[in-house]
N, CA, C and O atoms as a GROMACS GRO file, in nm:
protein
  352
    1MET      N    1   0.085  -0.118   0.000
    1MET     CA    2   0.000   0.000   0.000
    1MET      C    3   0.090   0.124   0.000
    1MET      O    4   0.180   0.135   0.082
    2THR      N    5   0.065   0.216  -0.090
    2THR     CA    6   0.147   0.336  -0.098
    2THR      C    7   0.081   0.449  -0.020
    2THR      O    8  -0.041   0.460  -0.014
    3LYS      N    9   0.164   0.529   0.039
    3LYS     CA   10   0.115   0.644   0.116
    3LYS      C   11   0.082   0.757   0.018
    3LYS      O   12   0.164   0.798  -0.063
    4GLN      N   13  -0.043   0.807   0.029
    4GLN     CA   14  -0.083   0.916  -0.058
    4GLN      C   15  -0.040   1.049   0.004
    4GLN      O   16  -0.050   1.069   0.125
    5ASN      N   17   0.007   1.138  -0.080
    5ASN     CA   18   0.043   1.271  -0.033
    5ASN      C   19  -0.082   1.356  -0.023
    5ASN      O   20  -0.174   1.344  -0.104
    6LYS      N   21  -0.083   1.441   0.076
    6LYS     CA   22  -0.196   1.534   0.090
    6LYS      C   23  -0.183   1.642  -0.017
    6LYS      O   24  -0.073   1.678  -0.060
    7ALA      N   25  -0.298   1.690  -0.058
    7ALA     CA   26  -0.297   1.800  -0.155
    7ALA      C   27  -0.236   1.923  -0.090
    7ALA      O   28  -0.251   1.944   0.030
    8PRO      N   29  -0.168   2.004  -0.168
    8PRO     CA   30  -0.109   2.124  -0.111
    8PRO      C   31  -0.217   2.220  -0.061
    8PRO      O   32  -0.330   2.222  -0.111
    9GLU      N   33  -0.181   2.299   0.038
    9GLU     CA   34  -0.275   2.394   0.098
    9GLU      C   35  -0.335   2.487  -0.006
    9GLU      O   36  -0.451   2.527   0.006
   10ALA      N   37  -0.259   2.522  -0.107
   10ALA     CA   38  -0.309   2.611  -0.213
   10ALA      C   39  -0.429   2.550  -0.284
   10ALA      O   40  -0.521   2.622  -0.323
   11LYS      N   41  -0.430   2.418  -0.301
   11LYS     CA   42  -0.543   2.351  -0.367
   11LYS      C   43  -0.668   2.359  -0.278
   11LYS      O   44  -0.778   2.383  -0.328
   12PHE      N   45  -0.651   2.340  -0.147
   12PHE     CA   46  -0.765   2.352  -0.056
   12PHE      C   47  -0.818   2.494  -0.056
   12PHE      O   48  -0.939   2.516  -0.053
   13ASN      N   49  -0.729   2.591  -0.058
   13ASN     CA   50  -0.771   2.731  -0.062
   13ASN      C   51  -0.846   2.762  -0.191
   13ASN      O   52  -0.945   2.836  -0.190
   14GLU      N   53  -0.799   2.706  -0.300
   14GLU     CA   54  -0.868   2.728  -0.429
   14GLU      C   55  -1.008   2.668  -0.425
   14GLU      O   56  -1.104   2.733  -0.467
   15LEU      N   57  -1.020   2.545  -0.376
   15LEU     CA   58  -1.151   2.482  -0.365
   15LEU      C   59  -1.243   2.561  -0.271
   15LEU      O   60  -1.362   2.579  -0.300
   16HIS      N   61  -1.188   2.607  -0.162
   16HIS     CA   62  -1.264   2.688  -0.066
   16HIS      C   63  -1.318   2.813  -0.134
   16HIS      O   64  -1.436   2.847  -0.118
   17ASN      N   65  -1.235   2.881  -0.208
   17ASN     CA   66  -1.276   3.004  -0.277
   17ASN      C   67  -1.381   2.975  -0.385
   17ASN      O   68  -1.478   3.050  -0.398
   18ILE      N   69  -1.362   2.868  -0.461
   18ILE     CA   70  -1.458   2.834  -0.567
   18ILE      C   71  -1.594   2.802  -0.506
   18ILE      O   72  -1.697   2.849  -0.555
   19LEU      N   73  -1.595   2.721  -0.401
   19LEU     CA   74  -1.721   2.685  -0.338
   19LEU      C   75  -1.789   2.807  -0.277
   19LEU      O   76  -1.910   2.823  -0.290
   20THR      N   77  -1.712   2.891  -0.212
   20THR     CA   78  -1.768   3.013  -0.154
   20THR      C   79  -1.829   3.102  -0.262
   20THR      O   80  -1.940   3.152  -0.244
   21GLU      N   81  -1.760   3.122  -0.372
   21GLU     CA   82  -1.811   3.206  -0.481
   21GLU      C   83  -1.937   3.146  -0.543
   21GLU      O   84  -2.031   3.219  -0.576
   22GLU      N   85  -1.939   3.014  -0.559
   22GLU     CA   86  -2.056   2.948  -0.618
   22GLU      C   87  -2.179   2.965  -0.528
   22GLU      O   88  -2.287   2.998  -0.577
   23LEU      N   89  -2.162   2.943  -0.400
   23LEU     CA   90  -2.274   2.961  -0.307
   23LEU      C   91  -2.320   3.107  -0.306
   23LEU      O   92  -2.440   3.134  -0.306
   24LEU      N   93  -2.227   3.198  -0.305
   24LEU     CA   94  -2.259   3.341  -0.305
   24LEU      C   95  -2.336   3.380  -0.431
   24LEU      O   96  -2.433   3.455  -0.424
   25THR      N   97  -2.292   3.330  -0.545
   25THR     CA   98  -2.360   3.359  -0.672
   25THR      C   99  -2.504   3.309  -0.670
   25THR      O  100  -2.595   3.380  -0.713
   26ARG      N  101  -2.524   3.188  -0.621
   26ARG     CA  102  -2.660   3.131  -0.617
   26ARG      C  103  -2.751   3.213  -0.525
   26ARG      O  104  -2.866   3.240  -0.559
   27VAL      N  105  -2.699   3.251  -0.409
   27VAL     CA  106  -2.781   3.327  -0.314
   27VAL      C  107  -2.811   3.466  -0.369
   27VAL      O  108  -2.925   3.512  -0.362
   28LYS      N  109  -2.710   3.534  -0.423
   28LYS     CA  110  -2.729   3.669  -0.476
   28LYS      C  111  -2.826   3.672  -0.595
   28LYS      O  112  -2.896   3.771  -0.614
   29SER      N  113  -2.830   3.566  -0.673
   29SER     CA  114  -2.916   3.563  -0.791
   29SER      C  115  -3.063   3.557  -0.753
   29SER      O  116  -3.150   3.588  -0.834
   30GLY      N  117  -3.091   3.516  -0.630
   30GLY     CA  118  -3.229   3.502  -0.586
   30GLY      C  119  -3.290   3.370  -0.630
   30GLY      O  120  -3.408   3.345  -0.606
   31GLU      N  121  -3.212   3.288  -0.695
   31GLU     CA  122  -3.262   3.160  -0.745
   31GLU      C  123  -3.208   3.041  -0.666
   31GLU      O  124  -3.216   2.927  -0.712
   32ALA      N  125  -3.152   3.068  -0.548
   32ALA     CA  126  -3.100   2.960  -0.465
   32ALA      C  127  -3.214   2.871  -0.417
   32ALA      O  128  -3.319   2.920  -0.374
   33THR      N  129  -3.194   2.742  -0.426
   33THR     CA  130  -3.292   2.647  -0.376
   33THR      C  131  -3.278   2.637  -0.225
   33THR      O  132  -3.183   2.688  -0.166
   34THR      N  133  -3.373   2.570  -0.164
   34THR     CA  134  -3.364   2.545  -0.020
   34THR      C  135  -3.237   2.468   0.011
   34THR      O  136  -3.170   2.494   0.111
   35GLN      N  137  -3.204   2.374  -0.074
   35GLN     CA  138  -3.081   2.295  -0.056
   35GLN      C  139  -2.956   2.384  -0.068
   35GLN      O  140  -2.861   2.365   0.007
   36ASP      N  141  -2.957   2.479  -0.161
   36ASP     CA  142  -2.844   2.573  -0.174
   36ASP      C  143  -2.829   2.656  -0.048
   36ASP      O  144  -2.718   2.676   0.002
   37LEU      N  145  -2.942   2.705   0.005
   37LEU     CA  146  -2.938   2.787   0.126
   37LEU      C  147  -2.888   2.706   0.245
   37LEU      O  148  -2.810   2.755   0.326
   38LYS      N  149  -2.932   2.582   0.254
   38LYS     CA  150  -2.886   2.494   0.362
   38LYS      C  151  -2.736   2.470   0.348
   38LYS      O  152  -2.663   2.471   0.448
   39ALA      N  153  -2.690   2.449   0.227
   39ALA     CA  154  -2.546   2.429   0.204
   39ALA      C  155  -2.467   2.554   0.244
   39ALA      O  156  -2.359   2.544   0.302
   40ALA      N  157  -2.520   2.672   0.211
   40ALA     CA  158  -2.452   2.796   0.246
   40ALA      C  159  -2.447   2.814   0.398
   40ALA      O  160  -2.344   2.855   0.452
   41ILE      N  161  -2.557   2.783   0.466
   41ILE     CA  162  -2.560   2.793   0.612
   41ILE      C  163  -2.459   2.696   0.673
   41ILE      O  164  -2.384   2.733   0.764
   42ASP      N  165  -2.456   2.573   0.624
   42ASP     CA  166  -2.361   2.474   0.674
   42ASP      C  167  -2.217   2.518   0.648
   42ASP      O  168  -2.130   2.500   0.733
   43TRP      N  169  -2.193   2.577   0.531
   43TRP     CA  170  -2.060   2.624   0.495
   43TRP      C  171  -2.014   2.734   0.591
   43TRP      O  172  -1.900   2.733   0.637
   44LEU      N  173  -2.104   2.826   0.622
   44LEU     CA  174  -2.071   2.932   0.717
   44LEU      C  175  -2.040   2.873   0.854
   44LEU      O  176  -1.943   2.911   0.920
   45LYS      N  177  -2.124   2.780   0.897
   45LYS     CA  178  -2.106   2.718   1.029
   45LYS      C  179  -1.974   2.643   1.036
   45LYS      O  180  -1.900   2.656   1.134
   46GLN      N  181  -1.943   2.565   0.934
   46GLN     CA  182  -1.819   2.486   0.932
   46GLN      C  183  -1.695   2.575   0.933
   46GLN      O  184  -1.588   2.534   0.977
   47ASN      N  185  -1.711   2.697   0.883
   47ASN     CA  186  -1.597   2.789   0.878
   47ASN      C  187  -1.601   2.892   0.990
   47ASN      O  188  -1.531   2.994   0.986
   48ASP      N  189  -1.684   2.863   1.093
   48ASP     CA  190  -1.694   2.949   1.211
   48ASP      C  191  -1.727   3.094   1.178
   48ASP      O  192  -1.674   3.186   1.240
   49ILE      N  193  -1.814   3.113   1.079
   49ILE     CA  194  -1.857   3.247   1.041
   49ILE      C  195  -1.987   3.277   1.114
   49ILE      O  196  -2.086   3.206   1.100
   50THR      N  197  -1.985   3.383   1.192
   50THR     CA  198  -2.104   3.423   1.266
   50THR      C  199  -2.134   3.569   1.234
   50THR      O  200  -2.052   3.639   1.175
   51GLY      N  201  -2.250   3.612   1.273
   51GLY     CA  202  -2.289   3.750   1.246
   51GLY      C  203  -2.349   3.812   1.370
   51GLY      O  204  -2.393   3.743   1.462
   52VAL      N  205  -2.350   3.943   1.371
   52VAL     CA  206  -2.409   4.018   1.481
   52VAL      C  207  -2.522   4.102   1.423
   52VAL      O  208  -2.504   4.173   1.324
   53ALA      N  209  -2.637   4.094   1.487
   53ALA     CA  210  -2.753   4.171   1.441
   53ALA      C  211  -2.739   4.315   1.490
   53ALA      O  212  -2.770   4.345   1.605
   54MET      N  213  -2.693   4.402   1.402
   54MET     CA  214  -2.683   4.544   1.432
   54MET      C  215  -2.808   4.611   1.376
   54MET      O  216  -2.862   4.566   1.274
   55GLU      N  217  -2.853   4.715   1.439
   55GLU     CA  218  -2.977   4.780   1.398
   55GLU      C  219  -2.976   4.812   1.248
   55GLU      O  220  -2.890   4.884   1.198
   56GLY      N  221  -3.075   4.755   1.177
   56GLY     CA  222  -3.093   4.783   1.035
   56GLY      C  223  -3.018   4.691   0.940
   56GLY      O  224  -3.045   4.694   0.820
   57ASN      N  225  -2.924   4.608   0.990
   57ASN     CA  226  -2.852   4.521   0.897
   57ASN      C  227  -2.939   4.400   0.863
   57ASN      O  228  -3.038   4.375   0.931
   58PRO      N  229  -2.903   4.324   0.760
   58PRO     CA  230  -2.988   4.212   0.717
   58PRO      C  231  -3.017   4.110   0.827
   58PRO      O  232  -3.127   4.057   0.834
   59LEU      N  233  -2.919   4.082   0.912
   59LEU     CA  234  -2.941   3.987   1.020
   59LEU      C  235  -3.043   4.041   1.121
   59LEU      O  236  -3.125   3.964   1.173
   60ASP      N  237  -3.040   4.170   1.148
   60ASP     CA  238  -3.138   4.234   1.235
   60ASP      C  239  -3.277   4.226   1.173
   60ASP      O  240  -3.375   4.198   1.242
   61LYS      N  241  -3.285   4.249   1.043
   61LYS     CA  242  -3.415   4.242   0.975
   61LYS      C  243  -3.471   4.100   0.980
   61LYS      O  244  -3.591   4.081   1.001
   62LEU      N  245  -3.385   4.000   0.963
   62LEU     CA  246  -3.427   3.861   0.971
   62LEU      C  247  -3.475   3.829   1.112
   62LEU      O  248  -3.579   3.766   1.131
   63ALA      N  249  -3.399   3.873   1.210
   63ALA     CA  250  -3.437   3.848   1.350
   63ALA      C  251  -3.570   3.912   1.384
   63ALA      O  252  -3.646   3.859   1.464
   64ASN      N  253  -3.599   4.026   1.323
   64ASN     CA  254  -3.724   4.096   1.353
   64ASN      C  255  -3.847   4.031   1.290
   64ASN      O  256  -3.958   4.056   1.336
   65ILE      N  257  -3.829   3.949   1.188
   65ILE     CA  258  -3.945   3.884   1.127
   65ILE      C  259  -3.969   3.744   1.182
   65ILE      O  260  -4.074   3.685   1.157
   66ILE      N  261  -3.872   3.690   1.256
   66ILE     CA  262  -3.890   3.559   1.317
   66ILE      C  263  -3.976   3.577   1.441
   66ILE      O  264  -3.947   3.661   1.526
   67PRO      N  265  -4.083   3.499   1.452
   67PRO     CA  266  -4.171   3.514   1.568
   67PRO      C  267  -4.097   3.490   1.700
   67PRO      O  268  -4.011   3.402   1.710
   68GLN      N  269  -4.132   3.569   1.800
   68GLN     CA  270  -4.074   3.552   1.932
   68GLN      C  271  -4.146   3.438   2.002
   68GLN      O  272  -4.267   3.422   1.989
   69ILE      N  273  -4.072   3.358   2.075
   69ILE     CA  274  -4.131   3.244   2.145
   69ILE      C  275  -4.132   3.272   2.294
   69ILE      O  276  -4.030   3.309   2.353
   70ASP      N  277  -4.248   3.255   2.355
   70ASP     CA  278  -4.263   3.272   2.499
   70ASP      C  279  -4.246   3.135   2.563
   70ASP      O  280  -4.333   3.050   2.548
   71PRO      N  281  -4.134   3.111   2.635
   71PRO     CA  282  -4.110   2.979   2.694
   71PRO      C  283  -4.221   2.934   2.788
   71PRO      O  284  -4.252   2.815   2.793
   72GLU      N  285  -4.281   3.026   2.861
   72GLU     CA  286  -4.390   2.989   2.952
   72GLU      C  287  -4.513   2.940   2.875
   72GLU      O  288  -4.579   2.846   2.917
   73MET      N  289  -4.543   3.006   2.762
   73MET     CA  290  -4.657   2.964   2.682
   73MET      C  291  -4.633   2.823   2.625
   73MET      O  292  -4.724   2.740   2.623
   74VAL      N  293  -4.512   2.797   2.579
   74VAL     CA  294  -4.477   2.664   2.526
   74VAL      C  295  -4.492   2.560   2.637
   74VAL      O  296  -4.551   2.454   2.615
   75GLN      N  297  -4.439   2.590   2.754
   75GLN     CA  298  -4.448   2.498   2.868
   75GLN      C  299  -4.593   2.469   2.903
   75GLN      O  300  -4.631   2.355   2.928
   76GLN      N  301  -4.674   2.575   2.905
   76GLN     CA  302  -4.814   2.561   2.940
   76GLN      C  303  -4.889   2.477   2.836
   76GLN      O  304  -4.972   2.393   2.871
   77ARG      N  305  -4.859   2.500   2.709
   77ARG     CA  306  -4.927   2.423   2.604
   77ARG      C  307  -4.882   2.278   2.601
   77ARG      O  308  -4.962   2.189   2.570
   78LEU      N  309  -4.756   2.253   2.633
   78LEU     CA  310  -4.706   2.116   2.632
   78LEU      C  311  -4.750   2.037   2.755
   78LEU      O  312  -4.790   1.921   2.745
   79TYR      N  313  -4.743   2.103   2.871
   79TYR     CA  314  -4.762   2.030   2.996
   79TYR      C  315  -4.881   2.080   3.079
   79TYR      O  316  -4.910   2.024   3.185
   80GLY      N  317  -4.948   2.184   3.032
   80GLY     CA  318  -5.066   2.234   3.102
   80GLY      C  319  -5.034   2.312   3.228
   80GLY      O  320  -5.123   2.337   3.310
   81LYS      N  321  -4.908   2.350   3.246
   81LYS     CA  322  -4.873   2.432   3.363
   81LYS      C  323  -4.760   2.526   3.327
   81LYS      O  324  -4.688   2.506   3.230
   82ARG      N  325  -4.746   2.628   3.407
   82ARG     CA  326  -4.642   2.728   3.384
   82ARG      C  327  -4.510   2.680   3.442
   82ARG      O  328  -4.508   2.596   3.532
   83ILE      N  329  -4.400   2.733   3.390
   83ILE     CA  330  -4.267   2.696   3.439
   83ILE      C  331  -4.256   2.727   3.587
   83ILE      O  332  -4.203   2.647   3.664
   84SER      N  333  -4.308   2.845   3.630
   84SER     CA  334  -4.296   2.886   3.770
   84SER      C  335  -4.373   2.791   3.861
   84SER      O  336  -4.333   2.773   3.976
   85GLU      N  337  -4.483   2.729   3.813
   85GLU     CA  338  -4.559   2.634   3.893
   85GLU      C  339  -4.479   2.505   3.913
   85GLU      O  340  -4.493   2.439   4.016
   86LYS      N  341  -4.397   2.469   3.816
   86LYS     CA  342  -4.320   2.346   3.821
   86LYS      C  343  -4.217   2.349   3.934
   86LYS      O  344  -4.191   2.248   3.998
   87SER      N  345  -4.160   2.467   3.957
   87SER     CA  346  -4.054   2.478   4.057
   87SER      C  347  -4.107   2.490   4.199
   87SER      O  348  -4.028   2.491   4.293
   88ARG      N  349  -4.238   2.499   4.218
   88ARG     CA  350  -4.294   2.513   4.353
   88ARG      C  351  -4.300   2.381   4.424
   88ARG      O  352  -4.345   2.375   4.538
   0.00000   0.00000   0.00000
């Protein structure tokens, strides 16, 4: 069995750049499929890319349209009692 050499770092960087550009092109075109968006989200996560919701930026706008969840309401609907009642 022969030992395979690892690809040079430049090749990984090239692939990284190509994949990033392809995902970016699909998202910017507005024609990204759900699978494309999932791949882009996974790509960001795998590369430790995070964002901060600053007033008016796209992440803030997204956060503002996502419904707020009331943990007590969820608890009450699931178990018929409030969280505070559980700890008594």
